[in-house]
N, C-alpha and C positions, 0 to 999 in steps of 0.2 A: 726692933721694934720701930712699924709706921705710921705714918701721923694721918690724923683722918679730923672731919668739923662734924661736930656736932649740928643739928638742924638747930640750934639756938643758936650757934654761929662759936662754943667754944669750941678748943682746940684740945684733945687728945690722942693721944699716941698705944696701936692696939699690939701686940706681941702674934707676929705674923705665922707663927710656927705654932699657932690655936686656937688657927684663923682652922673652920671648919667647912665651911662652904658659905653667898653671900649672896646671893640674890637684889633685884629692878624688880616691884616689886608697888607703883615704877620708882620708889623711893631705895636706896641703896639700903640692903640691910645684911651684915653683916655677926653671922651665926659662930661660938667659942668654943671648942671642944667642951667649955665646961656646960651649953646649953645656952647664957645669952642672952642678948640677942642686942646687935649697935645698930643706931640707923643715924647714917651721914651724909651725907652731905653730895658725896666724890659720885661723879654712876661709876657703874664696876667694874669700864674697863679698865681706870682715875685706881680704883685702887688696887686692878691683878698687877698692872706697871709696877704701882710703889712697895711690890709684896717682890714681882723680881727684881724690881735698880736693888733693892732691900739683900737679896740674899745672892744678887750678884756680888754685889761690893763683902758680904763675909764669908764667902766662903771663894774670891780670891784668892791667891798665890800665886804667888811672886815667885820663882824660879832660879837660883844662881849660887853652883856651884863652888864658898867662898875659898870654905880648906881647900879647894885647890887650886886656892889663885883667881880663878875666872871670874869676872863679872860678867851683872846679872845687862842680860838683853837690853840693846834698846828698849823694840819693842815688847811687851807683858807676853808672858805667855801662861796658860793656863796648866796643873793635871790634874789631868781624868784616868781613873784608872790604871798612874802608874806612867800617863805615859804624858810628855808634851803636846798641845798644843797649843795654836794659836788663840784668839777671841771667835767670832763670827764674825767676817766680815774683809776681812786679813787677811783670808788664806792664798794666795796666792796659788798656788799652786795641790792640787793629790797628788801625793804621793803614789808609785808604781808600787 
């Protein structure tokens, strides 16, 4: 869920998995998959950034092999298609 502000100043939370699209007309209109529309104070970019931050929190996976007695890595890693990868911005070099 992401936090957005209605035009009347009240805070509400939307399930971002159910957002179909977002428009700026100039107010920001969020259309849900149900067809319901929400007018919010935040601009489109802010809403998109909140969705991305939420998705990162939800899909974050810390990789640690506790059964083999290994400690978790100091830097968090993500799992993508069964491979461990470092988060963006922290990759020092590409594999050969």
